[in-house]
C-alpha positions in Angstrom: 32.8 97.5 59.8 35.4 98.0 62.6 36.2 101.6 63.7 40.0 101.8 63.5 40.0 104.9 65.7 38.0 103.7 68.7 38.4 99.9 68.7 41.1 98.4 71.0 44.1 97.5 68.9 45.1 93.8 68.7 48.0 92.7 71.0 51.5 93.0 69.7 53.2 89.9 68.2 56.0 90.3 70.7 56.2 90.7 74.4 58.5 93.4 75.6 61.0 90.9 77.0 61.1 89.2 73.6 62.2 92.3 71.6 65.9 91.8 72.5 66.2 88.1 71.9 67.9 88.6 68.5 70.8 90.8 70.0 73.5 89.1 72.0 73.9 90.4 75.6 76.7 92.8 76.1 79.7 91.4 77.9 80.1 92.5 81.5 83.1 94.6 82.3 85.8 93.2 84.7 85.6 94.5 88.2 87.9 97.4 89.2 90.7 96.6 91.6 93.5 98.2 93.6 97.1 97.6 92.7 99.7 98.4 95.3 103.4 99.1 94.6 104.7 96.8 97.3 103.3 94.0 99.4 104.4 95.6 102.7 101.1 97.5 103.0 98.9 95.4 105.1 95.3 95.1 103.8 92.9 96.5 104.6 94.5 99.9 105.1 93.0 101.8 108.1 93.9 105.5 107.7 92.6 108.1 110.1 91.5 110.2 107.0 90.8 109.2 103.4 90.8 112.2 101.0 89.3 111.5 97.5 90.1 114.2 95.0 87.7 114.5 92.1 87.7 118.3 91.2 90.4 119.8 89.1 91.6 122.3 91.8 92.0 119.4 94.3 93.9 117.3 91.8 96.3 120.1 91.1 96.8 120.8 94.8 97.7 117.2 95.7 99.7 116.6 92.5 102.2 119.3 93.5 102.3 118.2 97.2 105.8 117.0 97.8 105.2 115.3 101.2 103.5 112.3 99.7 104.4 108.8 98.6 102.8 106.9 95.8 101.7 103.5 97.1 99.3 102.2 94.4 96.7 102.8 91.8 93.0 102.0 91.1 92.6 100.1 87.9 89.4 100.6 85.9 89.7 98.1 83.0 87.9 100.2 80.5 90.3 103.1 80.9 93.3 102.7 78.6 96.8 103.3 79.7 98.0 104.5 76.3 99.4 108.0 76.4 100.2 108.0 80.2 103.6 109.0 81.3 105.9 106.9 83.6 105.9 109.6 86.3 102.6 110.9 87.6 101.3 113.7 85.4 98.1 115.8 85.5 97.6 114.9 81.8 97.4 111.2 82.5 94.1 109.2 82.8 95.0 107.5 86.0 93.9 107.1 89.6 96.9 107.2 92.0 96.9 106.4 95.7 99.2 108.3 98.0 100.1 108.4 101.7 100.8 111.8 103.2 103.1 112.7 106.0 101.2 115.0 108.4 102.2 114.8 112.1 101.1 111.5 113.6 98.0 111.1 111.3 97.8 108.3 108.7 96.3 109.9 105.6 95.6 108.4 102.2 94.8 110.5 99.1 93.1 109.1 96.0 93.4 111.3 92.9 90.9 110.5 90.2 92.2 111.8 86.8 89.6 110.1 84.8 85.7 110.1 84.9 83.8 107.2 86.3 80.5 106.4 84.7 77.3 106.1 86.8 77.0 102.4 86.3 80.6 101.8 87.6 80.4 104.3 90.5 79.0 101.8 93.1 81.7 99.2 92.5 84.5 101.8 92.7 83.0 103.3 95.9 82.7 99.9 97.5 86.3 99.1 96.6 87.7 102.3 98.1 85.5 102.5 101.3 85.0 99.4 103.3 86.9 96.6 101.5 90.6 97.2 101.1 90.5 100.7 102.7 88.6 101.2 106.0 89.0 104.9 107.0 87.9 106.6 110.2 86.9 109.6 108.2 86.4 110.5 104.6 86.6 113.8 102.7 85.5 113.9 99.1 86.4 117.0 97.1 84.4 117.7 94.0 82.9 120.6 92.0 79.4 121.8 91.7 77.8 120.5 88.5 75.7 123.2 86.9 73.3 120.7 85.5 72.3 119.5 89.0 72.4 122.8 90.8 69.1 124.6 91.6 70.2 128.2 91.5 72.2 130.7 89.5 75.9 130.1 89.0 78.2 132.9 87.9 81.2 132.4 85.7 83.2 135.1 87.4 85.9 134.8 90.1 83.4 134.5 93.0 84.3 131.2 94.5 82.1 129.4 97.0 81.6 125.9 98.4 79.0 123.7 100.0 79.1 120.5 102.0 77.1 117.3 102.5 77.6 115.0 105.5 76.7 111.5 106.6 74.6 111.1 109.7 77.6 110.0 111.8 79.6 113.0 110.8 76.8 115.5 111.5 75.8 114.0 114.8 79.3 113.0 115.9 79.7 112.9 119.6 82.8 114.4 121.2 84.1 115.5 117.8 83.9 118.7 115.8 82.8 118.8 112.2 85.6 118.0 109.7 84.8 121.2 107.8 83.3 124.1 109.8 81.8 127.3 108.4 80.4 125.9 105.2 76.8 126.0 104.3 75.0 122.8 103.4 74.2 122.0 99.8 71.0 123.8 98.8 67.7 121.8 99.0 66.5 120.9 95.5 70.0 120.5 94.1 71.4 117.1 93.4 74.6 115.1 93.5 75.0 112.1 91.3 77.7 109.7 90.0 80.8 108.8 91.9 80.7 111.5 94.6 77.1 110.4 95.5 78.2 106.7 95.6 81.2 107.5 97.8 79.1 109.4 100.3 76.4 106.7 100.2 79.0 104.1 101.0 80.1 106.1 104.0 76.5 106.3 105.2 75.9 102.6 104.8 79.1 101.7 106.8 78.5 104.4 109.4 81.7 106.2 108.5 82.1 109.9 109.1 82.0 111.3 105.6 82.0 114.8 104.2 81.4 115.8 100.5 82.7 119.3 99.7 81.5 120.9 96.5 83.3 124.0 95.2 82.6 126.4 92.4 83.8 127.4 89.8 85.2 124.2 88.3 88.3 126.0 87.1 90.1 129.2 88.1 92.6 130.6 90.6 89.9 131.6 93.0 88.6 128.0 93.2 92.0 126.6 93.7 92.7 129.0 96.6 89.4 128.1 98.1 90.1 124.4 98.0 93.5 125.0 99.4 92.1 126.9 102.3 89.6 124.1 103.0 92.3 121.5 103.0 94.4 123.6 105.4 91.4 123.7 107.8 91.2 119.9 107.8 95.0 119.4 107.9 96.5 122.6 109.4 100.0 121.0 109.7 100.2 120.2 106.0 103.0 121.9 104.2 101.6 123.4 101.0 104.6 125.7 100.3 105.8 123.2 97.7 102.7 123.7 95.5 103.9 125.1 92.2 102.8 128.5 91.0 101.9 127.2 87.5 98.3 128.4 87.6 98.2 129.1 83.8 99.3 125.5 83.1 96.9 124.1 85.6 94.0 125.9 84.0 95.0 124.9 80.4 95.3 121.2 81.4 92.0 121.3 83.3 90.1 122.8 80.4 91.7 120.4 77.9 90.8 117.4 80.0 87.3 118.6 80.5 86.7 118.9 76.7 88.2 115.5 76.0 86.2 113.8 78.8 82.9 115.5 78.3 81.4 112.7 76.2 82.1 110.2 79.0 79.8 112.1 81.4 76.8 111.7 79.2 
């Protein structure tokens, strides 16, 4: 009589690759694309600095900046337009592209007001850096994600920031760091999703790129910290027009975070 405990079990009736033959493959999503307001902008755009705002403080900062012009938007087909306003609003799920007037520099700002899933991050990063936009330098502004941080994060008003740089930015010859005075992101901590894909795209194309990660995600202290970092990068930028609606900013940020939290999983 066979020993059901020690004998080798018979092979499965199905191979692993056969288990999904009865379910139709999921349809692939259309590729993201850039839509510009006019045809006068010659492609590819070649700004001296590309700023990509992902964190709530940076979105608030650039939304209220008056010295900017809306030139286009990034369309992610799976993000619906329903509920968006005609004029740019912090409550919209949109990704607007602006040019900024700052001395003689050509600056483009991309404000992400919706989350990008991990499987779409590479396509979005490739579209923004190296295809239709070829910048000399890139600054990515995001927040520290507690799930990826190896250390203790407080919920009080103690704001701080770290940075990560591409090789060409760190070893740049005859050029100073884009952001000086910030510690590097601690070893053992991790960055994933869209910010990681954007920085990796800079590294692959040998573009000087810097990822700045601030904490906390919300709060007046974090907004002031991001504002000070931006002024170090662009000392001539006029931020006097930034509205003092901090309470509204915090409410919108928290509301959007609760609504979008499922999209990050």
